[in-house]
C-alpha positions, 0 to 999 in steps of 0.5 A: 896757790902760792908763787914764790920768787927763788933770789930774795924771797927764798934764798939769799944768793950774794955771795954766789952771784958776786963769784959766778959774775966776777968768773964770768969777767974774768972768762970774757975778758981774760986779757984786761988786765985790771978786772984781776984786781976783781975783790973775791966778796961782793963790793958795796957797789956790787950790793948798791946795783944789785935790786936794780937787776933783774937777770943773770946776764945783767950781774955780769956786767956790773961786774965788769963794770965795777973793775972800771977805775972811772965808773960812775956808781950813782949815774948808774944807779940813776938810770940803771937801764941808760947805764945797761945799753952804754955798758953793753956797747962798752965792752961789745957783748950781747946779752946773751953772751953774757947768760950763756957765760953764766951757766957755764960758770955755774955748770962747771962748778956744779960739776966739779964741787957741788956741796961747795957751790950750794954752800953759797946760797943761803936759806933765809931764817925760817923760810924751809919750815913754812914752807914745809909748813905751807905743804904741810897745810895744804897748800901749794908754793911753787917758784918762779924766777930769772935764775936757771930752773935747773940752779934753783931747783938743785938748790931746792933739792938740796934743802929737801923742798919740792915745789909742786913747779919752778920755772926759770927764766928760760919759760919768759918773763914772769907777767908771761908766765903768770899768764899761762899759768891763770886759773879764774878758780884758783887765786894766785899770790905772788911774793916778790923781792923786787917792785918793778916785778910787782909793777909790772904785773900789776900793768898786765890787765889780765893778772889783776886777780894777781896778790900781790906782795913785795917781801921786806928781807930781799934786795930792796932799793932805800925808797922801794917800800916807800908809798905802796901801791894799794894793790901791792902789800908789804910782806915782813917775816912775822906776817910771814911765818904767820898762818895765811889767814894775816897775810896784809 
Protein backbone atom coordinates (compact mmCIF):
# COMPACT_ATOMS: atom_id res chain seq x y z
CA UNK A 1 0.00 0.00 0.00
CA UNK A 2 1.29 3.46 -0.92
CA UNK A 3 0.54 6.24 1.57
CA UNK A 4 0.84 9.79 0.27
CA UNK A 5 1.18 13.02 2.14
CA UNK A 6 -1.21 15.59 0.64
CA UNK A 7 0.18 19.15 0.68
CA UNK A 8 3.48 19.28 -1.17
CA UNK A 9 3.14 15.79 -2.64
CA UNK A 10 -0.24 15.58 -4.37
CA UNK A 11 -1.31 19.22 -4.29
CA UNK A 12 0.38 22.61 -4.37
CA UNK A 13 -1.88 24.77 -2.24
CA UNK A 14 0.47 27.69 -1.59
CA UNK A 15 -2.11 30.23 -2.75
CA UNK A 16 -4.75 28.80 -0.43
CA UNK A 17 -2.37 28.42 2.51
CA UNK A 18 -1.50 32.08 2.44
CA UNK A 19 -5.07 33.22 1.78
CA UNK A 20 -6.43 31.12 4.67
CA UNK A 21 -3.59 32.02 7.06
CA UNK A 22 -3.88 35.72 6.27
CA UNK A 23 -7.68 35.63 6.67
CA UNK A 24 -7.38 33.85 10.02
CA UNK A 25 -4.86 36.41 11.31
CA UNK A 26 -7.08 39.33 10.34
CA UNK A 27 -9.94 37.66 12.19
CA UNK A 28 -7.89 36.98 15.30
CA UNK A 29 -6.34 40.46 15.47
CA UNK A 30 -8.74 42.86 13.75
CA UNK A 31 -7.38 45.86 15.67
CA UNK A 32 -3.73 45.30 14.71
CA UNK A 33 -3.53 47.98 12.03
CA UNK A 34 -0.13 46.88 10.73
CA UNK A 35 -1.54 43.46 9.80
CA UNK A 36 -3.86 45.11 7.29
CA UNK A 37 -0.75 45.61 5.14
CA UNK A 38 -0.14 41.88 4.72
CA UNK A 39 0.02 41.24 0.95
CA UNK A 40 -2.71 39.26 -0.75
CA UNK A 41 -0.17 36.96 -2.40
CA UNK A 42 2.25 34.82 -0.43
CA UNK A 43 5.42 36.79 0.39
CA UNK A 44 8.86 35.25 -0.02
CA UNK A 45 9.21 34.89 3.75
CA UNK A 46 6.17 32.60 3.87
CA UNK A 47 7.56 30.47 1.05
CA UNK A 48 10.86 30.14 2.92
CA UNK A 49 9.11 29.12 6.14
CA UNK A 50 6.73 26.66 4.44
CA UNK A 51 9.17 23.68 4.40
CA UNK A 52 9.43 23.98 8.20
CA UNK A 53 5.69 24.29 8.85
CA UNK A 54 4.18 21.09 10.15
CA UNK A 55 0.58 21.87 11.12
CA UNK A 56 -2.03 24.31 9.89
CA UNK A 57 -1.98 26.51 12.99
CA UNK A 58 1.69 27.24 12.37
CA UNK A 59 0.77 28.86 9.04
CA UNK A 60 -1.47 31.34 10.81
CA UNK A 61 1.26 32.19 13.30
CA UNK A 62 3.77 32.60 10.47
CA UNK A 63 1.44 35.05 8.71
CA UNK A 64 1.11 37.12 11.90
CA UNK A 65 4.87 37.17 12.40
CA UNK A 66 5.46 38.26 8.81
CA UNK A 67 3.33 41.30 9.58
CA UNK A 68 5.88 42.46 12.16
CA UNK A 69 8.33 45.01 10.80
CA UNK A 70 11.03 43.85 13.24
CA UNK A 71 10.77 40.14 12.44
CA UNK A 72 14.13 38.37 12.33
CA UNK A 73 13.28 36.00 9.46
CA UNK A 74 16.73 34.42 9.31
CA UNK A 75 16.61 33.78 13.03
CA UNK A 76 13.23 32.08 12.64
CA UNK A 77 14.63 29.89 9.87
CA UNK A 78 17.62 28.89 12.02
CA UNK A 79 15.56 28.08 15.13
CA UNK A 80 12.02 27.45 13.95
CA UNK A 81 10.90 25.59 17.09
CA UNK A 82 12.14 28.39 19.32
CA UNK A 83 10.53 31.02 17.11
CA UNK A 84 7.17 29.21 17.37
CA UNK A 85 7.30 29.21 21.16
CA UNK A 86 8.20 32.91 21.30
CA UNK A 87 5.53 33.85 18.77
CA UNK A 88 2.77 32.03 20.66
CA UNK A 89 3.72 33.93 23.81
CA UNK A 90 3.99 37.24 21.94
CA UNK A 91 0.49 36.97 20.47
CA UNK A 92 -1.09 35.18 23.49
CA UNK A 93 -2.64 32.58 21.20
CA UNK A 94 -2.84 28.81 21.54
CA UNK A 95 -2.38 26.22 18.80
CA UNK A 96 -5.98 25.10 19.34
CA UNK A 97 -7.27 28.66 18.88
CA UNK A 98 -5.23 29.13 15.71
CA UNK A 99 -6.29 25.77 14.24
CA UNK A 100 -9.95 26.40 15.02
CA UNK A 101 -9.90 29.83 13.38
CA UNK A 102 -8.12 28.45 10.30
CA UNK A 103 -10.73 25.72 9.90
CA UNK A 104 -13.58 28.19 10.38
CA UNK A 105 -12.17 30.35 7.59
CA UNK A 106 -11.91 27.35 5.29
CA UNK A 107 -15.35 25.97 6.14
CA UNK A 108 -16.99 29.33 5.49
CA UNK A 109 -15.13 29.70 2.17
CA UNK A 110 -16.29 26.23 1.05
CA UNK A 111 -19.88 26.96 2.03
CA UNK A 112 -19.86 30.33 0.28
CA UNK A 113 -18.10 29.42 -2.97
CA UNK A 114 -16.66 25.90 -3.27
CA UNK A 115 -15.33 26.30 -6.86
CA UNK A 116 -13.43 29.44 -5.88
CA UNK A 117 -11.86 27.71 -2.87
CA UNK A 118 -10.92 24.66 -4.94
CA UNK A 119 -9.34 26.90 -7.58
CA UNK A 120 -6.76 28.02 -5.01
CA UNK A 121 -5.21 24.53 -5.21
CA UNK A 122 -3.52 22.75 -8.08
CA UNK A 123 -2.41 19.17 -8.41
CA UNK A 124 1.22 18.74 -9.34
CA UNK A 125 1.70 17.84 -13.01
CA UNK A 126 0.91 14.21 -13.73
CA UNK A 127 -0.24 13.36 -10.19
CA UNK A 128 -3.96 12.70 -10.88
CA UNK A 129 -3.06 10.54 -13.88
CA UNK A 130 -0.51 8.55 -11.84
CA UNK A 131 -3.00 7.95 -9.04
CA UNK A 132 -5.56 6.68 -11.54
CA UNK A 133 -2.98 4.31 -13.02
CA UNK A 134 -2.21 2.99 -9.54
CA UNK A 135 -5.89 2.15 -9.16
CA UNK A 136 -5.95 0.49 -12.59
CA UNK A 137 -2.84 -1.50 -11.65
CA UNK A 138 -4.56 -2.77 -8.52
CA UNK A 139 -2.21 -0.88 -6.20
CA UNK A 140 -3.97 0.57 -3.17
CA UNK A 141 -3.14 4.17 -2.31
CA UNK A 142 -4.15 6.27 0.67
CA UNK A 143 -3.65 9.78 2.00
CA UNK A 144 -2.19 10.83 5.36
CA UNK A 145 -2.20 14.58 5.93
CA UNK A 146 -1.92 17.23 8.61
CA UNK A 147 -4.69 19.12 6.80
CA UNK A 148 -8.25 18.64 8.03
CA UNK A 149 -9.53 15.43 6.47
CA UNK A 150 -12.72 16.99 5.11
CA UNK A 151 -10.76 19.68 3.24
CA UNK A 152 -8.40 17.17 1.60
CA UNK A 153 -11.35 14.94 0.71
CA UNK A 154 -13.13 17.82 -1.05
CA UNK A 155 -10.07 18.56 -3.20
CA UNK A 156 -9.61 14.90 -4.16
CA UNK A 157 -13.31 14.45 -4.92
CA UNK A 158 -13.30 17.46 -7.24
CA UNK A 159 -10.67 15.64 -9.33
CA UNK A 160 -12.60 12.35 -9.18
CA UNK A 161 -9.96 10.69 -7.00
CA UNK A 162 -10.88 8.23 -4.25
CA UNK A 163 -8.15 6.87 -1.96
CA UNK A 164 -8.58 3.63 -0.05
CA UNK A 165 -8.63 5.78 3.08
CA UNK A 166 -7.81 9.34 4.10
CA UNK A 167 -6.60 10.40 7.54
CA UNK A 168 -6.39 14.07 8.55
CA UNK A 169 -4.72 15.81 11.47
CA UNK A 170 -7.63 14.77 13.67
CA UNK A 171 -6.28 11.21 13.70
CA UNK A 172 -2.97 12.04 15.40
CA UNK A 173 0.63 12.28 14.21
CA UNK A 174 1.72 10.48 11.08
CA UNK A 175 3.91 7.92 12.90
CA UNK A 176 0.99 7.17 15.24
CA UNK A 177 -1.41 6.63 12.34
CA UNK A 178 1.08 4.46 10.44
CA UNK A 179 1.57 2.30 13.54
CA UNK A 180 -2.17 1.79 13.92
CA UNK A 181 -2.48 0.83 10.27
CA UNK A 182 0.54 -1.42 10.14
CA UNK A 183 0.06 -4.93 8.81
CA UNK A 184 3.10 -7.26 8.80
CA UNK A 185 1.78 -8.95 5.68
CA UNK A 186 1.25 -5.70 3.77
CA UNK A 187 4.26 -3.43 3.20
CA UNK A 188 3.77 0.34 3.34
CA UNK A 189 5.48 2.84 1.05
CA UNK A 190 5.24 6.36 2.47
CA UNK A 191 5.72 9.43 0.22
CA UNK A 192 6.27 12.72 2.06
CA UNK A 193 7.91 16.08 1.32
CA UNK A 194 8.75 17.04 4.91
CA UNK A 195 12.09 15.50 5.87
CA UNK A 196 11.60 15.80 9.67
CA UNK A 197 8.41 13.71 9.33
CA UNK A 198 10.29 10.98 7.47
CA UNK A 199 13.05 11.10 10.08
CA UNK A 200 10.43 10.64 12.81
CA UNK A 201 9.06 7.59 10.98
CA UNK A 202 12.57 6.16 10.63
CA UNK A 203 13.21 6.75 14.35
CA UNK A 204 10.13 4.68 15.28
CA UNK A 205 11.17 1.01 15.74
CA UNK A 206 7.66 -0.28 15.02
CA UNK A 207 7.83 1.35 11.57
CA UNK A 208 11.19 -0.11 10.54
CA UNK A 209 9.58 -1.90 7.59
CA UNK A 210 8.00 1.26 6.14
CA UNK A 211 9.71 2.29 2.89
CA UNK A 212 10.21 6.08 2.93
CA UNK A 213 10.37 8.44 -0.06
CA UNK A 214 11.10 12.18 -0.09
CA UNK A 215 9.11 13.85 -2.90
CA UNK A 216 11.56 16.11 -4.74
CA UNK A 217 8.84 18.41 -6.10
CA UNK A 218 7.39 19.40 -2.74
CA UNK A 219 8.15 22.10 -0.17
CA UNK A 220 11.74 21.09 0.47
CA UNK A 221 14.28 23.17 2.33
CA UNK A 222 17.53 24.07 0.53
CA UNK A 223 19.50 21.24 2.18
CA UNK A 224 16.81 18.56 2.46
CA UNK A 225 18.08 16.60 -0.55
CA UNK A 226 21.66 16.46 0.74
CA UNK A 227 23.06 13.55 2.70
CA UNK A 228 19.83 11.59 2.96
CA UNK A 229 20.11 8.44 5.07
CA UNK A 230 20.02 5.19 3.12
CA UNK A 231 16.52 4.42 4.43
CA UNK A 232 15.03 7.58 2.84
CA UNK A 233 15.03 7.66 -0.96
CA UNK A 234 14.64 10.81 -3.04
CA UNK A 235 11.69 10.34 -5.42
CA UNK A 236 11.93 12.37 -8.62
CA UNK A 237 9.00 12.95 -11.03
CA UNK A 238 10.27 10.52 -13.68
CA UNK A 239 10.45 7.39 -11.50
CA UNK A 240 7.25 8.46 -9.74
CA UNK A 241 5.49 8.27 -13.11
CA UNK A 242 7.12 4.93 -13.91
CA UNK A 243 5.97 1.44 -12.82
CA UNK A 244 6.46 0.78 -9.12
CA UNK A 245 9.28 -1.65 -9.85
CA UNK A 246 11.37 1.30 -11.06
CA UNK A 247 10.96 3.41 -7.94
CA UNK A 248 14.26 3.92 -6.06
